[in-house]
LUMFIZA-862185 format. One record per residue (C-alpha): z, y, x. Coordinates in Angstrom, 3 decimals, decimal comma. Layout:
REM LUMFIZA-862185
<r><w>Z</w><v>Y</v><u>X</u></r>
...
REM end
This chain:
REM LUMFIZA-862185
<r><w>-42,688</w><v>8,971</v><u>129,372</u></r>
<r><w>-43,213</w><v>12,493</v><u>130,684</u></r>
<r><w>-42,109</w><v>15,016</v><u>128,057</u></r>
<r><w>-43,699</w><v>18,417</v><u>127,557</u></r>
<r><w>-41,067</w><v>20,086</v><u>125,339</u></r>
<r><w>-37,289</w><v>19,965</v><u>125,076</u></r>
<r><w>-34,653</w><v>21,850</v><u>123,099</u></r>
<r><w>-31,704</w><v>23,266</v><u>125,027</u></r>
<r><w>-28,565</w><v>24,049</v><u>123,010</u></r>
<r><w>-25,859</w><v>26,150</v><u>124,666</u></r>
<r><w>-23,756</w><v>29,307</v><u>124,109</u></r>
<r><w>-26,707</w><v>31,676</v><u>124,431</u></r>
<r><w>-24,830</w><v>34,958</v><u>123,939</u></r>
<r><w>-21,349</w><v>34,029</v><u>125,146</u></r>
<r><w>-20,600</w><v>34,941</v><u>128,803</u></r>
<r><w>-19,063</w><v>31,793</v><u>130,266</u></r>
<r><w>-19,602</w><v>29,191</v><u>132,961</u></r>
<r><w>-21,509</w><v>27,060</v><u>130,410</u></r>
<r><w>-23,812</w><v>29,992</v><u>129,712</u></r>
<r><w>-24,447</w><v>30,772</v><u>133,375</u></r>
<r><w>-25,107</w><v>27,157</v><u>134,423</u></r>
<r><w>-27,291</w><v>26,473</v><u>131,382</u></r>
<r><w>-29,428</w><v>29,534</v><u>132,146</u></r>
<r><w>-29,984</w><v>28,248</v><u>135,696</u></r>
<r><w>-30,954</w><v>24,822</v><u>134,371</u></r>
<r><w>-33,427</w><v>26,419</v><u>131,976</u></r>
<r><w>-34,865</w><v>28,734</v><u>134,629</u></r>
<r><w>-35,732</w><v>25,848</v><u>136,942</u></r>
<r><w>-36,607</w><v>23,267</v><u>134,264</u></r>
<r><w>-39,285</w><v>25,616</v><u>132,924</u></r>
<r><w>-41,340</w><v>24,539</v><u>135,937</u></r>
<r><w>-41,549</w><v>21,106</v><u>134,287</u></r>
<r><w>-41,179</w><v>21,661</v><u>130,522</u></r>
<r><w>-41,629</w><v>24,077</v><u>127,654</u></r>
<r><w>-38,085</w><v>24,853</v><u>126,512</u></r>
<r><w>-36,748</w><v>26,198</v><u>123,227</u></r>
<r><w>-33,326</w><v>27,816</v><u>123,616</u></r>
<r><w>-30,941</w><v>27,331</v><u>120,672</u></r>
<r><w>-27,490</w><v>28,872</v><u>120,321</u></r>
<r><w>-24,718</w><v>26,323</v><u>119,769</u></r>
<r><w>-23,637</w><v>28,042</v><u>116,524</u></r>
<r><w>-27,198</w><v>28,027</v><u>115,185</u></r>
<r><w>-27,847</w><v>24,357</v><u>116,000</u></r>
<r><w>-26,187</w><v>22,918</v><u>112,829</u></r>
<r><w>-28,169</w><v>25,307</v><u>110,620</u></r>
<r><w>-31,732</w><v>24,705</v><u>111,739</u></r>
<r><w>-34,254</w><v>21,916</v><u>111,584</u></r>
<r><w>-35,544</w><v>20,354</v><u>114,794</u></r>
<r><w>-37,822</w><v>17,385</v><u>115,366</u></r>
<r><w>-35,553</w><v>14,340</v><u>115,802</u></r>
<r><w>-38,076</w><v>12,731</v><u>118,169</u></r>
<r><w>-37,864</w><v>15,630</v><u>120,629</u></r>
<r><w>-35,293</w><v>15,538</v><u>123,400</u></r>
<r><w>-32,401</w><v>17,925</v><u>122,775</u></r>
<r><w>-29,991</w><v>18,886</v><u>125,568</u></r>
<r><w>-26,455</w><v>19,903</v><u>124,576</u></r>
<r><w>-24,436</w><v>22,046</v><u>126,988</u></r>
<r><w>-21,536</w><v>21,381</v><u>126,816</u></r>
<r><w>-22,013</w><v>18,357</v><u>124,602</u></r>
<r><w>-18,518</w><v>18,008</v><u>123,154</u></r>
<r><w>-18,296</w><v>21,722</v><u>122,310</u></r>
<r><w>-21,730</w><v>21,737</v><u>120,640</u></r>
<r><w>-21,032</w><v>18,502</v><u>118,753</u></r>
<r><w>-17,605</w><v>19,748</v><u>117,708</u></r>
<r><w>-19,266</w><v>22,762</v><u>116,099</u></r>
<r><w>-21,932</w><v>20,545</v><u>114,504</u></r>
<r><w>-19,396</w><v>18,152</v><u>112,983</u></r>
<r><w>-17,361</w><v>21,058</v><u>111,641</u></r>
<r><w>-20,450</w><v>22,499</v><u>109,936</u></r>
<r><w>-21,861</w><v>19,186</v><u>108,680</u></r>
<r><w>-19,577</w><v>18,790</v><u>105,603</u></r>
<r><w>-20,944</w><v>22,087</v><u>104,297</u></r>
<r><w>-24,030</w><v>20,422</v><u>102,746</u></r>
<r><w>-23,640</w><v>21,249</v><u>99,092</u></r>
<r><w>-26,432</w><v>22,399</v><u>96,805</u></r>
<r><w>-24,965</w><v>25,891</v><u>97,151</u></r>
<r><w>-25,814</w><v>25,658</v><u>100,858</u></r>
<r><w>-29,447</w><v>25,000</v><u>99,963</u></r>
<r><w>-29,467</w><v>27,974</v><u>97,600</u></r>
<r><w>-28,025</w><v>30,201</v><u>100,345</u></r>
<r><w>-30,537</w><v>28,838</v><u>102,885</u></r>
<r><w>-33,424</w><v>29,557</v><u>100,496</u></r>
<r><w>-32,625</w><v>33,254</v><u>100,864</u></r>
<r><w>-34,057</w><v>33,139</v><u>104,396</u></r>
<r><w>-36,232</w><v>29,988</v><u>104,343</u></r>
<r><w>-38,863</w><v>28,503</v><u>101,972</u></r>
<r><w>-37,414</w><v>26,036</v><u>99,439</u></r>
<r><w>-38,952</w><v>22,840</v><u>100,952</u></r>
<r><w>-37,602</w><v>23,685</v><u>104,405</u></r>
<r><w>-34,162</w><v>24,491</v><u>102,997</u></r>
<r><w>-33,998</w><v>21,050</v><u>101,339</u></r>
<r><w>-35,240</w><v>19,383</v><u>104,537</u></r>
<r><w>-32,330</w><v>20,924</v><u>106,444</u></r>
<r><w>-29,954</w><v>19,810</v><u>103,687</u></r>
<r><w>-30,996</w><v>16,151</v><u>103,974</u></r>
<r><w>-31,244</w><v>16,290</v><u>107,747</u></r>
<r><w>-27,640</w><v>17,444</v><u>108,067</u></r>
<r><w>-26,503</w><v>14,768</v><u>105,605</u></r>
<r><w>-28,034</w><v>12,101</v><u>107,887</u></r>
<r><w>-25,851</w><v>13,289</v><u>110,758</u></r>
<r><w>-26,259</w><v>13,837</v><u>114,469</u></r>
<r><w>-27,248</w><v>10,204</v><u>115,154</u></r>
<r><w>-30,846</w><v>10,985</v><u>114,142</u></r>
<r><w>-31,401</w><v>13,111</v><u>117,244</u></r>
<r><w>-32,430</w><v>12,146</v><u>120,775</u></r>
<r><w>-29,544</w><v>13,768</v><u>122,659</u></r>
<r><w>-28,657</w><v>14,336</v><u>126,302</u></r>
<r><w>-25,476</w><v>16,149</v><u>127,256</u></r>
<r><w>-24,033</w><v>18,174</v><u>130,103</u></r>
<r><w>-20,264</w><v>18,201</v><u>130,169</u></r>
<r><w>-17,095</w><v>18,794</v><u>132,186</u></r>
<r><w>-13,612</w><v>17,422</v><u>132,811</u></r>
<r><w>-10,826</w><v>20,005</v><u>133,021</u></r>
<r><w>-8,050</w><v>17,426</v><u>133,452</u></r>
<r><w>-7,824</w><v>13,810</v><u>134,568</u></r>
<r><w>-8,110</w><v>12,466</v><u>131,013</u></r>
<r><w>-10,005</w><v>13,438</v><u>127,885</u></r>
<r><w>-8,786</w><v>13,083</v><u>124,321</u></r>
<r><w>-10,144</w><v>10,419</v><u>121,965</u></r>
<r><w>-11,683</w><v>13,248</v><u>119,931</u></r>
<r><w>-13,656</w><v>14,416</v><u>122,973</u></r>
<r><w>-14,733</w><v>10,891</v><u>123,909</u></r>
<r><w>-15,920</w><v>10,139</v><u>120,369</u></r>
<r><w>-18,065</w><v>13,277</v><u>120,429</u></r>
<r><w>-19,560</w><v>12,568</v><u>123,860</u></r>
<r><w>-20,385</w><v>8,992</v><u>122,864</u></r>
<r><w>-22,852</w><v>10,414</v><u>120,330</u></r>
<r><w>-25,247</w><v>11,326</v><u>123,177</u></r>
<r><w>-27,346</w><v>8,710</v><u>124,954</u></r>
<r><w>-26,872</w><v>10,203</v><u>128,406</u></r>
<r><w>-24,340</w><v>12,662</v><u>129,786</u></r>
<r><w>-24,388</w><v>14,489</v><u>133,126</u></r>
<r><w>-21,242</w><v>15,717</v><u>134,877</u></r>
<r><w>-21,079</w><v>17,876</v><u>138,023</u></r>
<r><w>-18,675</w><v>15,916</v><u>140,254</u></r>
<r><w>-17,707</w><v>12,390</v><u>141,239</u></r>
<r><w>-14,222</w><v>13,197</v><u>139,949</u></r>
<r><w>-15,665</w><v>13,811</v><u>136,468</u></r>
<r><w>-17,654</w><v>10,573</v><u>136,599</u></r>
<r><w>-14,375</w><v>8,707</v><u>137,083</u></r>
<r><w>-12,551</w><v>10,739</v><u>134,412</u></r>
<r><w>-15,291</w><v>10,027</v><u>131,876</u></r>
<r><w>-15,304</w><v>6,296</v><u>132,627</u></r>
<r><w>-11,513</w><v>6,017</v><u>132,589</u></r>
<r><w>-11,307</w><v>7,977</v><u>129,313</u></r>
<r><w>-13,656</w><v>5,560</v><u>127,544</u></r>
<r><w>-17,074</w><v>7,250</v><u>127,553</u></r>
<r><w>-19,765</w><v>4,649</v><u>126,809</u></r>
<r><w>-22,803</w><v>6,922</v><u>127,182</u></r>
<r><w>-24,744</w><v>6,523</v><u>130,419</u></r>
<r><w>-23,104</w><v>8,878</v><u>132,942</u></r>
<r><w>-25,055</w><v>10,777</v><u>135,603</u></r>
<r><w>-23,722</w><v>12,766</v><u>138,538</u></r>
<r><w>-25,599</w><v>16,085</v><u>138,706</u></r>
<r><w>-23,757</w><v>18,830</v><u>140,618</u></r>
<r><w>-24,104</w><v>22,588</v><u>140,318</u></r>
<r><w>-25,912</w><v>24,693</v><u>142,869</u></r>
<r><w>-26,879</w><v>28,205</v><u>143,908</u></r>
<r><w>-30,242</w><v>29,878</v><u>144,443</u></r>
<r><w>-31,679</w><v>29,447</v><u>147,933</u></r>
<r><w>-31,179</w><v>33,142</v><u>148,672</u></r>
<r><w>-27,425</w><v>32,513</v><u>148,778</u></r>
<r><w>-27,974</w><v>30,408</v><u>151,891</u></r>
<r><w>-30,789</w><v>32,443</v><u>153,388</u></r>
<r><w>-29,932</w><v>36,145</v><u>152,985</u></r>
<r><w>-28,253</w><v>37,802</v><u>155,983</u></r>
<r><w>-24,734</w><v>39,191</v><u>155,666</u></r>
<r><w>-25,089</w><v>42,158</v><u>153,314</u></r>
<r><w>-22,801</w><v>44,422</v><u>155,334</u></r>
<r><w>-24,595</w><v>43,757</v><u>158,630</u></r>
<r><w>-28,133</w><v>44,292</v><u>157,349</u></r>
<r><w>-30,391</w><v>46,639</v><u>155,431</u></r>
<r><w>-29,075</w><v>45,090</v><u>152,214</u></r>
<r><w>-25,978</w><v>47,278</v><u>152,550</u></r>
<r><w>-28,002</w><v>50,212</v><u>151,205</u></r>
<r><w>-28,297</w><v>48,407</v><u>147,861</u></r>
<r><w>-24,525</w><v>48,355</v><u>147,350</u></r>
<r><w>-23,345</w><v>51,295</v><u>145,269</u></r>
<r><w>-20,332</w><v>49,703</v><u>143,569</u></r>
<r><w>-17,350</w><v>51,904</v><u>144,481</u></r>
<r><w>-14,869</w><v>49,030</v><u>144,751</u></r>
<r><w>-17,108</w><v>47,048</v><u>147,075</u></r>
<r><w>-17,528</w><v>50,135</v><u>149,247</u></r>
<r><w>-13,742</w><v>50,558</v><u>149,205</u></r>
<r><w>-13,381</w><v>47,008</v><u>150,524</u></r>
<r><w>-15,868</w><v>47,789</v><u>153,285</u></r>
<r><w>-13,734</w><v>50,723</v><u>154,403</u></r>
<r><w>-10,585</w><v>48,591</v><u>154,341</u></r>
<r><w>-12,332</w><v>45,936</v><u>156,420</u></r>
<r><w>-13,272</w><v>48,535</v><u>159,036</u></r>
<r><w>-9,569</w><v>49,450</v><u>159,240</u></r>
<r><w>-8,646</w><v>45,869</v><u>160,091</u></r>
<r><w>-7,621</w><v>44,521</v><u>156,688</u></r>
<r><w>-8,035</w><v>40,790</v><u>156,059</u></r>
<r><w>-9,482</w><v>40,206</v><u>152,601</u></r>
<r><w>-8,614</w><v>37,236</v><u>150,389</u></r>
<r><w>-10,740</w><v>36,705</v><u>147,273</u></r>
<r><w>-9,731</w><v>34,847</v><u>144,128</u></r>
<r><w>-11,625</w><v>34,398</v><u>140,861</u></r>
<r><w>-9,604</w><v>34,278</v><u>137,654</u></r>
<r><w>-10,989</w><v>33,579</v><u>134,178</u></r>
<r><w>-9,613</w><v>33,110</v><u>130,669</u></r>
<r><w>-7,940</w><v>29,752</v><u>131,425</u></r>
<r><w>-5,794</w><v>31,290</v><u>134,151</u></r>
<r><w>-3,169</w><v>28,550</v><u>133,964</u></r>
<r><w>-5,775</w><v>25,981</v><u>134,990</u></r>
<r><w>-6,883</w><v>28,403</v><u>137,690</u></r>
<r><w>-3,384</w><v>28,306</v><u>139,192</u></r>
<r><w>-2,461</w><v>31,946</v><u>138,673</u></r>
<r><w>1,247</w><v>31,375</v><u>139,355</u></r>
<r><w>0,483</w><v>29,752</v><u>142,702</u></r>
<r><w>-1,878</w><v>32,593</v><u>143,607</u></r>
<r><w>0,918</w><v>35,112</v><u>143,017</u></r>
<r><w>3,545</w><v>33,066</v><u>144,863</u></r>
<r><w>1,356</w><v>32,470</v><u>147,907</u></r>
<r><w>0,227</w><v>36,094</v><u>148,113</u></r>
<r><w>3,766</w><v>37,479</v><u>147,870</u></r>
<r><w>4,893</w><v>35,168</v><u>150,662</u></r>
<r><w>1,960</w><v>36,282</v><u>152,814</u></r>
<r><w>2,742</w><v>39,957</v><u>152,240</u></r>
<r><w>6,268</w><v>39,398</v><u>153,537</u></r>
<r><w>4,868</w><v>37,874</v><u>156,725</u></r>
<r><w>1,985</w><v>40,245</v><u>157,467</u></r>
<r><w>0,769</w><v>43,700</v><u>156,410</u></r>
<r><w>-2,917</w><v>43,250</v><u>157,246</u></r>
<r><w>-3,866</w><v>41,212</v><u>154,173</u></r>
<r><w>-5,121</w><v>42,367</v><u>150,761</u></r>
<r><w>-5,893</w><v>40,194</v><u>147,724</u></r>
<r><w>-8,993</w><v>40,889</v><u>145,632</u></r>
<r><w>-8,880</w><v>39,487</v><u>142,099</u></r>
<r><w>-12,271</w><v>39,174</v><u>140,395</u></r>
<r><w>-12,367</w><v>38,689</v><u>136,639</u></r>
<r><w>-14,224</w><v>39,799</v><u>133,530</u></r>
<r><w>-11,241</w><v>39,154</v><u>131,267</u></r>
<r><w>-9,477</w><v>42,097</v><u>129,551</u></r>
<r><w>-6,015</w><v>41,160</v><u>130,827</u></r>
<r><w>-4,717</w><v>38,448</v><u>133,138</u></r>
<r><w>-1,185</w><v>37,122</v><u>133,353</u></r>
<r><w>-1,686</w><v>37,345</v><u>137,115</u></r>
<r><w>-1,652</w><v>41,141</v><u>136,766</u></r>
<r><w>1,905</w><v>40,949</v><u>135,427</u></r>
<r><w>3,035</w><v>38,809</v><u>138,363</u></r>
<r><w>1,439</w><v>41,174</v><u>140,914</u></r>
<r><w>2,622</w><v>44,475</v><u>139,425</u></r>
<r><w>5,012</w><v>45,122</v><u>142,343</u></r>
<r><w>2,557</w><v>44,306</v><u>145,146</u></r>
<r><w>-0,660</w><v>45,942</v><u>146,345</u></r>
<r><w>-3,919</w><v>44,207</v><u>145,393</u></r>
<r><w>-7,392</w><v>45,125</v><u>144,134</u></r>
<r><w>-8,712</w><v>44,110</v><u>140,703</u></r>
<r><w>-12,466</w><v>44,029</v><u>140,065</u></r>
<r><w>-13,097</w><v>43,619</v><u>136,361</u></r>
<r><w>-16,705</w><v>44,709</v><u>135,894</u></r>
<r><w>-19,656</w><v>42,313</v><u>135,817</u></r>
<r><w>-21,426</w><v>42,083</v><u>139,191</u></r>
<r><w>-25,093</w><v>41,501</v><u>139,947</u></r>
<r><w>-26,039</w><v>38,613</v><u>142,230</u></r>
<r><w>-26,412</w><v>40,863</v><u>145,278</u></r>
<r><w>-23,022</w><v>42,437</v><u>144,522</u></r>
<r><w>-21,438</w><v>38,988</v><u>144,222</u></r>
<r><w>-22,983</w><v>38,009</v><u>147,543</u></r>
<r><w>-21,633</w><v>41,224</v><u>149,087</u></r>
<r><w>-18,166</w><v>40,411</v><u>147,733</u></r>
<r><w>-18,151</w><v>36,985</v><u>149,367</u></r>
<r><w>-19,577</w><v>38,480</v><u>152,573</u></r>
<r><w>-16,755</w><v>41,020</v><u>152,851</u></r>
<r><w>-14,055</w><v>38,402</v><u>152,176</u></r>
<r><w>-12,400</w><v>36,510</v><u>155,018</u></r>
<r><w>-11,485</w><v>33,588</v><u>152,758</u></r>
<r><w>-11,707</w><v>32,556</v><u>149,103</u></r>
<r><w>-8,687</w><v>30,989</v><u>147,413</u></r>
<r><w>-9,565</w><v>28,177</v><u>145,003</u></r>
<r><w>-6,164</w><v>27,241</v><u>143,576</u></r>
<r><w>-7,354</w><v>25,553</v><u>140,374</u></r>
<r><w>-5,181</w><v>22,700</v><u>139,152</u></r>
<r><w>-8,235</w><v>20,836</v><u>137,897</u></r>
<r><w>-11,858</w><v>21,525</v><u>137,067</u></r>
<r><w>-15,252</w><v>19,877</v><u>136,879</u></r>
<r><w>-16,772</w><v>21,663</v><u>139,888</u></r>
<r><w>-15,571</w><v>25,281</v><u>140,346</u></r>
<r><w>-18,810</w><v>26,973</v><u>141,316</u></r>
<r><w>-17,078</w><v>29,946</v><u>142,969</u></r>
<r><w>-16,027</w><v>27,591</v><u>145,752</u></r>
<r><w>-19,637</w><v>26,626</v><u>146,425</u></r>
<r><w>-20,754</w><v>30,262</v><u>146,245</u></r>
<r><w>-18,199</w><v>31,173</v><u>148,900</u></r>
<r><w>-19,197</w><v>28,333</v><u>151,220</u></r>
<r><w>-22,905</w><v>29,084</v><u>150,732</u></r>
<r><w>-22,209</w><v>32,510</v><u>152,252</u></r>
<r><w>-20,280</w><v>31,067</v><u>155,201</u></r>
<r><w>-16,897</w><v>32,227</v><u>153,876</u></r>
<r><w>-14,114</w><v>29,616</v><u>154,074</u></r>
<r><w>-12,886</w><v>28,387</v><u>150,691</u></r>
<r><w>-9,306</w><v>27,094</v><u>150,694</u></r>
<r><w>-8,431</w><v>24,499</v><u>148,049</u></r>
<r><w>-6,191</w><v>21,464</v><u>147,594</u></r>
<r><w>-7,341</w><v>17,979</v><u>148,512</u></r>
<r><w>-7,440</w><v>16,359</v><u>145,044</u></r>
<r><w>-10,058</w><v>18,332</v><u>143,124</u></r>
<r><w>-13,712</w><v>18,019</v><u>142,144</u></r>
<r><w>-14,589</w><v>20,470</v><u>144,930</u></r>
<r><w>-14,018</w><v>17,814</v><u>147,611</u></r>
<r><w>-17,659</w><v>16,842</v><u>146,909</u></r>
<r><w>-18,764</w><v>20,029</v><u>148,691</u></r>
<r><w>-15,681</w><v>21,197</v><u>150,616</u></r>
<r><w>-15,098</w><v>21,001</v><u>154,364</u></r>
<r><w>-12,035</w><v>19,020</v><u>155,426</u></r>
<r><w>-10,853</w><v>21,892</v><u>157,654</u></r>
<r><w>-10,394</w><v>24,117</v><u>154,577</u></r>
<r><w>-8,311</w><v>21,711</v><u>152,501</u></r>
<r><w>-4,673</w><v>22,307</v><u>151,579</u></r>
<r><w>-2,142</w><v>19,666</v><u>150,589</u></r>
<r><w>-1,859</w><v>19,029</v><u>146,873</u></r>
<r><w>1,446</w><v>20,062</v><u>145,309</u></r>
<r><w>2,988</w><v>19,034</v><u>141,992</u></r>
<r><w>1,217</w><v>16,927</v><u>139,397</u></r>
<r><w>1,187</w><v>19,048</v><u>136,231</u></r>
<r><w>-0,179</w><v>18,989</v><u>132,692</u></r>
<r><w>-3,219</w><v>21,258</v><u>132,719</u></r>
<r><w>-3,240</w><v>22,302</v><u>129,030</u></r>
<r><w>-0,949</w><v>22,219</v><u>126,030</u></r>
<r><w>-2,579</w><v>21,032</v><u>122,791</u></r>
<r><w>-6,172</w><v>21,196</v><u>124,020</u></r>
<r><w>-8,590</w><v>19,332</v><u>121,717</u></r>
<r><w>-10,631</w><v>17,948</v><u>124,637</u></r>
<r><w>-8,395</w><v>17,646</v><u>127,719</u></r>
<r><w>-4,986</w><v>15,951</v><u>127,619</u></r>
<r><w>-4,472</w><v>14,948</v><u>131,250</u></r>
<r><w>-3,048</w><v>16,246</v><u>134,496</u></r>
<r><w>-4,058</w><v>18,039</v><u>137,671</u></r>
<r><w>-2,367</w><v>19,335</v><u>140,814</u></r>
<r><w>-1,076</w><v>22,643</v><u>142,026</u></r>
<r><w>-1,582</w><v>23,625</v><u>145,640</u></r>
<r><w>1,387</w><v>23,087</v><u>147,927</u></r>
<r><w>2,536</w><v>26,698</v><u>148,288</u></r>
<r><w>4,005</w><v>26,402</v><u>151,788</u></r>
<r><w>0,966</w><v>24,559</v><u>153,119</u></r>
<r><w>-1,302</w><v>27,144</v><u>151,491</u></r>
<r><w>0,527</w><v>29,979</v><u>153,239</u></r>
<r><w>0,325</w><v>28,101</v><u>156,549</u></r>
<r><w>-3,400</w><v>27,382</v><u>156,139</u></r>
<r><w>-4,221</w><v>30,990</v><u>155,232</u></r>
<r><w>-2,317</w><v>32,264</v><u>158,263</u></r>
<r><w>-4,126</w><v>29,765</v><u>160,471</u></r>
<r><w>-7,537</w><v>30,820</v><u>159,154</u></r>
<r><w>-6,851</w><v>34,565</v><u>159,371</u></r>
<r><w>-5,479</w><v>34,242</v><u>162,901</u></r>
<r><w>-8,493</w><v>32,204</v><u>164,039</u></r>
<r><w>-11,299</w><v>33,740</v><u>162,011</u></r>
<r><w>-14,064</w><v>33,334</v><u>164,596</u></r>
<r><w>-13,371</w><v>29,604</v><u>164,869</u></r>
<r><w>-13,260</w><v>29,067</v><u>161,111</u></r>
<r><w>-16,344</w><v>31,188</v><u>160,507</u></r>
<r><w>-18,256</w><v>28,897</v><u>162,893</u></r>
<r><w>-17,067</w><v>25,860</v><u>160,934</u></r>
<r><w>-18,117</w><v>27,536</v><u>157,688</u></r>
<r><w>-21,540</w><v>28,493</v><u>159,074</u></r>
<r><w>-22,225</w><v>24,925</v><u>160,207</u></r>
<r><w>-21,058</w><v>23,586</v><u>156,833</u></r>
<r><w>-23,312</w><v>25,890</v><u>154,799</u></r>
<r><w>-26,354</w><v>24,493</v><u>156,622</u></r>
<r><w>-25,410</w><v>21,031</v><u>155,364</u></r>
<r><w>-24,765</w><v>22,216</v><u>151,812</u></r>
<r><w>-28,193</w><v>23,799</v><u>151,355</u></r>
<r><w>-29,865</w><v>20,396</v><u>151,570</u></r>
<r><w>-28,202</w><v>19,327</v><u>148,307</u></r>
<r><w>-26,351</w><v>22,054</v><u>146,404</u></r>
<r><w>-29,295</w><v>24,293</v><u>145,509</u></r>
<r><w>-30,785</w><v>24,781</v><u>142,059</u></r>
<r><w>-34,325</w><v>23,577</v><u>142,766</u></r>
<r><w>-32,940</w><v>20,259</v><u>144,029</u></r>
<r><w>-30,588</w><v>20,058</v><u>141,030</u></r>
<r><w>-33,549</w><v>20,558</v><u>138,666</u></r>
<r><w>-35,270</w><v>17,532</v><u>140,200</u></r>
<r><w>-32,149</w><v>15,459</v><u>139,514</u></r>
<r><w>-32,137</w><v>16,644</v><u>135,890</u></r>
<r><w>-35,799</w><v>15,694</v><u>135,453</u></r>
<r><w>-35,075</w><v>12,198</v><u>136,789</u></r>
<r><w>-32,223</w><v>11,820</v><u>134,279</u></r>
<r><w>-34,401</w><v>13,043</v><u>131,396</u></r>
<r><w>-37,256</w><v>10,689</v><u>132,246</u></r>
<r><w>-34,997</w><v>7,714</v><u>133,041</u></r>
REM end
C-alpha cells in the first residue's frame, strides 16, 4: 500500500544528531509523502490517527518519554487539557493515552552507542513494528540484545553537493567564507601547518577525548608543523582541560553547510576516535570531501571507511556508566598506532589524498541522501 501521509516524531527544537538526521529524512521524504512533524515531548499529549504511519526518531528516546507521560491520565489531566482543546477532543486524548502505544502503527529509527543495549531499551524498541539502524554493526547489536522488531539497515548520507563541489579554498567559493577562524586556518595552511580536525560533542567520553589529547600531545613532541582543530557546539569540553598547556584551535560556533565543507577542505585529516557509535556522520562528511578520516578498525564506520585509513583498536572499555539504554563496551584507538598512522599520512599527503579522492567516488553511489530516502520508502512500504 502506497501511503500519502506520515507523522514524523523527533526532537524538533533540540540541536542534536537525531535532529539533523531527521530533518534530512523529512526533506527528502517530502518528495514521496505529506509529512506532519511532531516534537517528541508533544507526542504523548496529542491525538493522532492510529491507522496512520508514525515514525519515531530515535524510537527508544521517544517511547521513553511517552511511557513516562502515560501514567498522567487522571481526570485532572482532562480538565487541564480542556483549557486549550474542546472537551470531546480532551476526553479522546485521555482514552487514547490509556490504551497505550500499542494502538499506533509505528516505525523507528535508532542507534547503538555500545555493543549491548539494556533490557529497558530493548523493551521500548520492541513496541515498534520495524526499526532502521545506520550500520551493520548496529544490526548485530540489536539482534544480539534481543530486539524482535524487524530490523533494517539504512545508513546516513550527505547531500550530493558534498561530493560535487570543488575545494572551497581553490575555487570561487572561497569568497563566501567570512568566518574569522576559518580564514585563520587558511593563513596557517599557507604557512605550512598540517591541520588535524576532530569533532567533539556532549558525550565526549564516547568520542574518545582522552585519546585525542594523548595522541595530539605525542605528535606535538615529534613535530611542530601540526595544529589540532576542535569543533564543538558544547559550552565546555573536558578535552579543553586536557589541552590547556598545548596550542590548538577551538571552533564553538554553529557553521553553515558551506562553512563545514570549507573546514573539511582545509583539514589534512579528520580524527574519528570514538569508542563506539552507530555511524559517526562526521567521518562520512570528511571522506565525501576527499579528506582522510582516521579511525580504529572495530567501529560502525568500517561500512564506509577505506582500509588505508584504519588504526588498530586499543583497549576494550565500558562506554557509559549507568546509561538507561546502552550498557555495553567499545574500543579506544591504539594510541601508538594512531600517532604512527597520522605521521604516515601527513608525511605522504599527496598519496593519501589520491586514495581519499578515489574512495569518495565510490561512496557517492550509496551514501547520499536521495538514495537513502529510497531505502526508507522501501522499508515503509514493505
